[in-house]
MDAnalysis code that builds the backbone (N, CA, C; Angstrom):
import MDAnalysis as mda
import numpy as np

u = mda.Universe.empty(255, n_residues=85, atom_resindex=np.repeat(np.arange(85), 3), trajectory=True)
u.add_TopologyAttr("name", ["N", "CA", "C"] * 85)
u.add_TopologyAttr("resid", np.arange(1, 86))
u.add_TopologyAttr("resname", ["MET", "GLY", "SER", "GLU", "LYS", "LYS", "LEU", "THR", "PRO", "ARG", "GLU", "PHE", "GLN", "THR", "LEU", "LEU", "MET", "VAL", "ALA", "ASN", "GLY", "ILE", "ASN", "THR", "THR", "THR", "GLU", "LEU", "ALA", "LYS", "GLY", "PHE", "ARG", "VAL", "SER", "ARG", "PRO", "THR", "VAL", "ALA", "GLY", "TRP", "LEU", "LYS", "ARG", "LEU", "LYS", "GLN", "SER", "GLY", "LEU", "VAL", "ASP", "VAL", "VAL", "LEU", "ARG", "ASP", "GLY", "LYS", "TYR", "THR", "TYR", "TYR", "CYS", "ALA", "THR", "GLY", "ARG", "ALA", "PHE", "LYS", "GLN", "PRO", "CYS", "PRO", "THR", "CYS", "GLY", "LYS", "PRO", "LEU", "GLU", "GLU", "ALA"])
u.atoms.positions = np.array([
    [0.811, -1.189, 0.000],
    [0.000, 0.000, 0.000],
    [0.857, 1.258, 0.000],
    [1.952, 1.260, 0.721],
    [2.781, 2.440, 0.804],
    [3.481, 2.786, -0.490],
    [3.569, 1.822, -1.408],
    [4.256, 2.082, -2.665],
    [3.346, 2.715, -3.712],
    [2.044, 2.870, -3.413],
    [1.139, 3.476, -4.373],
    [1.472, 4.951, -4.524],
    [1.431, 5.417, -5.774],
    [1.730, 6.812, -6.042],
    [0.447, 7.622, -6.031],
    [0.534, 8.827, -5.521],
    [-0.615, 9.717, -5.549],
    [-0.765, 10.291, -6.946],
    [-1.999, 10.578, -7.307],
    [-2.270, 11.190, -8.598],
    [-1.990, 12.679, -8.532],
    [-1.523, 13.223, -9.633],
    [-1.387, 14.668, -9.728],
    [-2.781, 15.246, -9.942],
    [-2.963, 16.538, -9.689],
    [-4.278, 17.139, -9.941],
    [-4.739, 16.949, -11.391],
    [-3.828, 17.051, -12.343],
    [-4.202, 16.860, -13.755],
    [-4.641, 15.425, -14.024],
    [-3.959, 14.460, -13.432],
    [-4.353, 13.060, -13.612],
    [-5.728, 12.816, -12.992],
    [-5.977, 13.432, -11.850],
    [-7.275, 13.295, -11.204],
    [-8.367, 13.912, -12.073],
    [-8.121, 15.101, -12.622],
    [-9.085, 15.735, -13.520],
    [-9.312, 14.872, -14.755],
    [-8.243, 14.264, -15.258],
    [-8.363, 13.377, -16.410],
    [-9.262, 12.200, -16.073],
    [-9.072, 11.614, -14.902],
    [-9.900, 10.492, -14.470],
    [-11.368, 10.896, -14.410],
    [-11.655, 12.059, -13.860],
    [-13.039, 12.518, -13.775],
    [-13.632, 12.764, -15.156],
    [-12.851, 13.322, -16.071],
    [-13.344, 13.561, -17.428],
    [-13.628, 12.240, -18.138],
    [-12.756, 11.252, -17.960],
    [-12.984, 9.935, -18.565],
    [-14.256, 9.324, -17.985],
    [-14.451, 9.462, -16.689],
    [-15.659, 8.923, -16.054],
    [-16.920, 9.603, -16.577],
    [-16.789, 10.848, -17.029],
    [-17.931, 11.589, -17.562],
    [-18.108, 11.415, -19.065],
    [-17.348, 10.515, -19.680],
    [-17.567, 10.197, -21.085],
    [-16.644, 10.879, -22.074],
    [-15.713, 11.683, -21.613],
    [-14.720, 12.276, -22.511],
    [-13.571, 11.286, -22.529],
    [-13.495, 10.481, -23.599],
    [-12.675, 9.286, -23.476],
    [-11.649, 9.037, -24.570],
    [-11.255, 10.045, -25.325],
    [-10.136, 9.858, -26.249],
    [-9.056, 10.885, -25.921],
    [-7.829, 10.580, -26.308],
    [-6.734, 11.519, -26.032],
    [-6.968, 12.848, -26.728],
    [-7.569, 12.821, -27.913],
    [-7.828, 14.060, -28.650],
    [-8.804, 14.949, -27.888],
    [-9.915, 14.378, -27.421],
    [-10.900, 15.157, -26.663],
    [-10.304, 15.709, -25.372],
    [-9.548, 14.881, -24.674],
    [-8.936, 15.320, -23.419],
    [-7.893, 16.405, -23.663],
    [-7.093, 16.257, -24.708],
    [-6.071, 17.259, -25.026],
    [-6.718, 18.608, -25.328],
    [-7.834, 18.595, -26.047],
    [-8.547, 19.848, -26.328],
    [-9.065, 20.472, -25.040],
    [-9.583, 19.640, -24.146],
    [-10.120, 20.146, -22.882],
    [-9.059, 20.771, -21.990],
    [-7.868, 20.200, -21.989],
    [-6.779, 20.707, -21.151],
    [-5.856, 21.670, -21.888],
    [-6.026, 21.749, -23.204],
    [-5.161, 22.585, -24.054],
    [-3.694, 22.185, -23.924],
    [-3.482, 20.869, -24.023],
    [-2.132, 20.300, -24.019],
    [-2.032, 19.337, -25.196],
    [-0.845, 18.781, -25.409],
    [-0.657, 17.860, -26.531],
    [-1.215, 16.472, -26.207],
    [-1.520, 15.722, -27.260],
    [-2.017, 14.355, -27.082],
    [-1.002, 13.460, -26.372],
    [0.312, 13.570, -26.671],
    [1.273, 12.738, -25.929],
    [1.276, 13.017, -24.420],
    [1.026, 14.257, -24.030],
    [0.943, 14.589, -22.605],
    [-0.225, 13.855, -21.963],
    [-1.387, 13.915, -22.610],
    [-2.578, 13.222, -22.102],
    [-2.353, 11.717, -22.110],
    [-1.701, 11.213, -23.145],
    [-1.420, 9.773, -23.227],
    [-0.573, 9.323, -22.036],
    [0.349, 10.163, -21.604],
    [1.164, 9.846, -20.428],
    [0.321, 9.758, -19.167],
    [-0.614, 10.703, -19.005],
    [-1.502, 10.668, -17.838],
    [-2.347, 9.404, -17.867],
    [-2.903, 9.087, -19.048],
    [-3.759, 7.904, -19.168],
    [-2.970, 6.621, -18.934],
    [-1.722, 6.609, -19.379],
    [-0.879, 5.430, -19.167],
    [-0.682, 5.200, -17.669],
    [-0.421, 6.269, -16.943],
    [-0.224, 6.144, -15.494],
    [-1.510, 5.709, -14.796],
    [-2.647, 6.258, -15.239],
    [-3.930, 5.861, -14.668],
    [-4.234, 4.401, -14.984],
    [-3.862, 3.961, -16.180],
    [-4.075, 2.561, -16.571],
    [-3.206, 1.638, -15.716],
    [-1.957, 2.030, -15.481],
    [-1.066, 1.231, -14.643],
    [-1.586, 1.147, -13.208],
    [-2.287, 2.176, -12.767],
    [-2.873, 2.183, -11.421],
    [-4.169, 1.385, -11.363],
    [-4.695, 0.998, -12.516],
    [-5.943, 0.245, -12.561],
    [-7.185, 1.107, -12.473],
    [-7.037, 2.418, -12.666],
    [-8.173, 3.327, -12.545],
    [-8.899, 3.553, -13.862],
    [-8.218, 3.376, -14.982],
    [-8.859, 3.433, -16.298],
    [-8.444, 2.199, -17.084],
    [-9.221, 1.908, -18.111],
    [-8.912, 0.770, -18.964],
    [-9.260, 1.130, -20.399],
    [-8.624, 0.458, -21.337],
    [-8.916, 0.644, -22.754],
    [-10.146, -0.189, -23.079],
    [-11.145, 0.434, -23.703],
    [-12.341, -0.316, -24.078],
    [-12.401, -0.602, -25.568],
    [-11.728, 0.211, -26.385],
    [-11.790, 0.015, -27.831],
    [-10.616, 0.715, -28.495],
    [-10.026, 0.046, -29.445],
    [-9.036, 0.663, -30.339],
    [-9.570, 0.464, -31.743],
    [-9.854, 1.549, -32.462],
    [-10.428, 1.401, -33.794],
    [-9.461, 1.767, -34.916],
    [-8.192, 1.843, -34.616],
    [-7.199, 2.185, -35.624],
    [-6.843, 3.659, -35.611],
    [-7.814, 4.522, -35.345],
    [-7.556, 5.953, -35.293],
    [-7.537, 6.461, -33.849],
    [-8.447, 5.979, -33.052],
    [-8.561, 6.432, -31.672],
    [-8.488, 5.253, -30.711],
    [-8.115, 5.557, -29.486],
    [-8.199, 4.601, -28.389],
    [-9.177, 5.192, -27.390],
    [-10.172, 4.422, -27.028],
    [-11.201, 4.881, -26.102],
    [-10.947, 4.293, -24.715],
    [-11.087, 5.133, -23.703],
    [-10.832, 4.738, -22.320],
    [-12.111, 4.830, -21.500],
    [-12.171, 4.067, -20.431],
    [-13.266, 4.194, -19.466],
    [-12.673, 4.070, -18.067],
    [-13.365, 4.663, -17.108],
    [-12.952, 4.531, -15.706],
    [-13.405, 3.165, -15.209],
    [-12.576, 2.524, -14.428],
    [-12.926, 1.211, -13.882],
    [-13.721, 1.383, -12.594],
    [-14.357, 0.319, -12.156],
    [-15.084, 0.352, -10.890],
    [-14.172, 0.648, -9.720],
    [-12.907, 0.243, -9.843],
    [-11.934, 0.479, -8.769],
    [-11.763, 1.971, -8.505],
    [-11.896, 2.784, -9.545],
    [-11.714, 4.221, -9.394],
    [-12.712, 4.812, -8.409],
    [-13.878, 4.217, -8.304],
    [-14.910, 4.785, -7.451],
    [-14.959, 4.150, -6.075],
    [-14.161, 3.115, -5.858],
    [-14.093, 2.482, -4.548],
    [-12.927, 3.025, -3.731],
    [-11.931, 3.582, -4.412],
    [-10.771, 4.121, -3.710],
    [-11.039, 5.561, -3.301],
    [-10.402, 6.021, -2.243],
    [-10.571, 7.420, -1.865],
    [-9.885, 8.347, -2.864],
    [-10.426, 9.524, -2.970],
    [-9.842, 10.557, -3.824],
    [-8.420, 10.828, -3.341],
    [-7.455, 10.887, -4.261],
    [-6.073, 11.085, -3.839],
    [-5.800, 12.469, -3.279],
    [-6.693, 13.429, -3.529],
    [-6.431, 14.771, -3.041],
    [-7.233, 15.130, -1.796],
    [-8.453, 14.564, -1.655],
    [-9.264, 14.965, -0.504],
    [-9.639, 13.810, 0.417],
    [-9.408, 12.551, -0.004],
    [-9.678, 11.416, 0.853],
    [-11.096, 10.877, 0.803],
    [-12.025, 11.580, 0.122],
    [-13.400, 11.104, 0.003],
    [-13.506, 10.150, -1.186],
    [-14.511, 9.273, -1.189],
    [-14.726, 8.466, -2.397],
    [-14.980, 9.384, -3.596],
    [-14.547, 8.984, -4.780],
    [-14.646, 9.850, -5.950],
    [-16.073, 10.286, -6.240],
    [-17.041, 9.422, -5.987],
    [-18.411, 9.807, -6.295],
    [-18.893, 10.950, -5.401],
    [-18.249, 11.160, -4.252],
    [-18.600, 12.263, -3.362],
    [-17.722, 13.483, -3.590],
    [-16.552, 13.291, -4.201],
    [-15.582, 14.381, -4.344],
    [-16.076, 15.454, -5.290],
])
């Protein structure tokens, strides 16, 4: 448990946006006004943490969704469950 890394505020915002249906790197990059590789890095870290997963790759886009685990763990910034945060 002690080896788990805390999410950065941007990664947390990314997780919330994915949970709300904004689920491609292009859409997220537009929302944050950053490059797609930057968003891909955040999503990769969230995927390694088990908080998001790939649901579809169609050749042009990769679609992500938040996993059930994301809503059972406490928010990394405030300690409340994500559905309450």
